[in-house]
C-alpha positions in Angstrom: 16.4 33.6 175.0 19.9 35.2 175.2 20.7 38.8 175.3 23.8 40.9 175.6 24.0 44.3 177.3 26.6 47.0 176.9 27.0 50.8 177.8 27.9 51.7 174.3 26.9 50.9 170.7 30.4 51.9 169.5 31.7 48.9 167.4 35.2 50.3 167.6 35.4 50.7 171.3 38.7 49.3 172.6 38.4 46.0 174.2 40.0 47.3 177.4 36.9 49.7 177.7 34.3 46.9 177.1 32.0 45.9 180.1 29.3 43.4 179.2 26.4 41.6 180.8 24.8 38.5 179.4 21.2 37.7 180.4 19.9 34.3 179.4 16.5 32.5 179.9 16.6 28.8 179.2 15.1 25.5 180.3 16.7 22.4 181.6 15.0 18.8 182.2 15.8 16.8 185.1 14.1 13.8 186.9 11.5 16.1 188.6 10.4 17.9 185.3 11.5 21.2 183.6 13.2 23.9 185.4 13.3 27.4 183.9 16.6 29.2 184.6 17.7 32.9 184.4 21.4 33.3 184.1 23.4 36.6 184.3 27.1 36.8 183.6 29.5 39.7 183.5 32.6 40.1 181.2 35.3 42.7 181.1 38.8 43.1 179.9 41.5 41.6 182.2 45.1 43.2 181.8 46.7 40.2 183.4 45.1 37.7 181.0 45.1 40.0 178.0 41.6 39.1 177.0 38.0 39.5 177.9 37.1 37.3 181.0 33.7 36.1 182.2 32.9 36.2 185.9 30.2 36.9 188.4 27.8 34.2 187.2 24.5 33.9 188.8 21.8 31.4 188.0 18.3 31.3 189.4 15.9 28.4 189.0 12.1 28.5 188.7 9.6 25.8 188.2 7.1 28.0 186.6 8.0 29.8 183.3 6.0 33.0 184.2 8.1 33.5 187.3 11.3 33.0 185.4 10.2 35.6 182.7 9.3 38.0 185.5 12.8 37.6 187.1 14.4 38.0 183.6 12.6 41.5 183.2 13.6 42.5 186.7 17.1 41.7 185.8 16.9 43.8 182.6 15.5 46.8 184.4 18.3 46.5 187.0 20.9 46.5 184.2 19.3 49.5 182.6 19.5 51.4 185.9 23.2 50.6 185.9 23.7 52.0 182.4 23.6 48.9 180.4 21.0 50.1 178.0 22.2 48.7 174.7 21.0 45.3 173.8 21.8 43.0 170.8 18.2 42.0 170.6 15.6 43.9 168.7 12.3 44.5 170.8 
């Protein structure tokens, strides 16, 4: 599952005003089994680079899917409290 959060639904908002968070829940296999990952990344306009740049990537790993889903929801709530209430997913 992957979801993008913004503070606006204005499709015509200037790029230099965009501030985006991406939240992702995914699994990855390794020699010990399947880990469930919650990844949060932030993107905003960079005047220096002249484009949107991704930074502040955080990844948490869980062995139990229910724990990963709980953390995903906690991060959704935290983003909403910061004003990122618009999502690209229909609930």
